[in-house]
N, C-alpha and C positions, 0 to 999 in steps of 0.2 A: 109721508115724510120718509126720509132715509135716516134710520136710527142705528147707531152702533152701541154695543154694550161691552164694557170691560168687565169680564167675569161671566161665569156660566153656572153659578149656584142658584139657590132657591129664589132670591130676589130677581136675578136676571131672568130666570125662567118665567116667574109669575108676571112681572111687568112686560117683559118682551113678548110673552105669549098673548097677553091681552092686546098689546099694540099691534101685533100681527093680525089678530082677529078684527081689529078696527081698520085694517087695510094698509098699514104702514109696512115698509120694507125694513126688516130688522135682521141684523147680523151680530152675533155674540162671539167673543173670542177670549182666550185665556193664555196666560204666559206658558202654562204647562203644555198646551197644544201648539204654541208658537204662532197663533193667528190673531193675537190681540191687536197688533198694529193695523192689520187689514180691517178689523172691525171698526177701529177708530176712523180710518180713512173712509169707510162706508158711511159713517155717521155725518153726512153733510148737513143735516138739520139739527141733530142732537146726539150726544154721547152720554150714556148712563154709566156712572161709576158704581159698580155693584160688587165690591170686594170687601173683605174685612177691613175695619179701620186701621188695624196694625200694619197692613200692607199698602194702604191707599196712597200715602205721600210718595213712597218709593216707586210705586207703579206709575203714578202721574208724572213724576220727575223723568222717568225713562221714556215716557211718551210725549214729553212737552212739545217737541217740534210738530208732531202730528196733530196736537190739540189746539194749535194756534188758530184763532178765529172761530172756534167751534163752541157751541153751547154744551157745557159739561154739567150734567145733573148729578149732584152728590146726595146719595141716599144713605151714606154710612152713619154709624152711631159709635162715638168714642165712649163705649160703656164696657166695663169689665170688672172682674173680681167677684167674689161671693156676695158682695153687697151692692153689685151693679153700680159702681161708682162712675162718675163722669171723669174720664181719663184726661180731659183737657181743662179741668177746673183751674181757674186763674187766667185762662186764655193763652193764645188765641184759639178760636173755635176750630174744629176739624175742617169745616168748609173754607175758612180763611187760610189755613195751612195748605190745603189743596190748591187754593187760588194762587198762593205764593209759589208753589211748586210748578204751576203752569200759568205764568202771568199773561200769556196770550189768549187763554181760554176765557169764556164768559160763564163763570160758575154760578149755578143756582142750587140752593139747598131745597130739597123736596122729597117726599115719599119716605121719610125716616121714622114716622110716628107709628107705623103699623107693621105687624108681622106679615110675612109673605103670603100667608093664607088669606088675608083680607084682600090682597090684590088679585087673587084668583076668582073672587066673587064677581058675578056678572049680572048687575053691577053691585058695588058695595053700598047697599041701602039698608039702613037700620031704623025700624019703626017708621017707615015711610020717608025717612030723611036721608038724602044722599050724603055720603061721607065728605067732609070738608078737608082739603089738603093745603096747609100753609106752605107758602113759597117765599124764599128770601133771595134777593139778588140785586145787582147794581146796573144791569143792562136790560133796558126795556125790551129790546128785540128778543133777547134770550128768555126773558120772563113770559113774553107772549107765546113763544114756542112751548114752554112748559105748561102754561095755563091750558093751551089747546090739548096737550097730552093728558093733563088731569081730566079734562072734560071727556076725552075719548074713553076714559075708564068709567064714566058715569058719575064722576065726583065733581065737587065744586072747589075751584081754587080760591084761596084766601091770601091777600097781600099781607105778608108779615114783615115787610120792610126790606131794607138793604142787607147786604151780606154780613154787615157788622152785627146783625141781629140773629144770625144763624146759630150762635151759641145758645140762644134762648130755646130754639127748637131742639137742640141736642140735649140741653139740660132737662127739657120736658120729657124727652124720650127716656133719659136715665130714670127720672121719677116714675114714669108710667111703667117701665119694664120692672123696676123694683117692686111696685105695688102689684102688678099683674102676676109676674113670675115669682118674685121673691115671697110675697105674702098671699097670693091667690085672691087679692082684694078686687072689688069692682071699682076700678080706677075711674070709670066714667062718672061715677056718683060724686066725684069731688067738685064738679061744676054745676052750679044752680041753673035753672032756666034763665034765659036772657033777661026777662023782665025783672029779675032780682039782681042783676049784675051791677046796678048803679048807673048813674048818668055820666 
C-alpha cells in the first residue's frame, strides 16, 4: 500500500516503521518541514494522522482538499491536564471533529489505546495473545484497509462500530492513561477473563 503520514513524531515513526518493514511504501511529512501535503498525496491507500490532538483539527482543515476520498486514520487522544481528563467530554469525539474538518475523507479511529513503544514490538504479543486493536468507522472500504494494516503489525482488528462510537475509544484511552501513567496501576487487570464477562 501507499501510506502517507501527517506528522513525524514517535507514533508516526513507530507505525510507519513497522508498515515499511511489512513492505508498504510510507512517506511522512510535517508542517515545519513543509512536506506534509506531499505525504498526504502519497497516501493513495491510507493517511495516518499522527499529530497532537490540539493541532489535529487545524491541520486537517488545512489539508481538506488533499484528503478527499482518502482513508484517514485518526490515532489522536484528546487527553490532557494533570488528571488526564478527556478534553472532548460531552462530545463530539475527536474523530468526529476531524471528520467534520475533512468531510470528503473516510475517517477511521484506530491505534489510540497504546503507547508508541507497543507499536515498535515485532509483533505485539503478550502471554501468547496478539494485541487486539479496536477500529471505528463508517466506510467499509476504509475499514478493510485499516484491518489489513492492523494485521500487518501482527495484531487482531476488532470491530468497535461506527465513527459515532469513537468517543468510547477516546474515553477508554483517557481512563487507561490515567491508571497507567497517573497511578502506575496495572490497568489490564480491570477486565476479567472472557468467560466471566456475562452473556
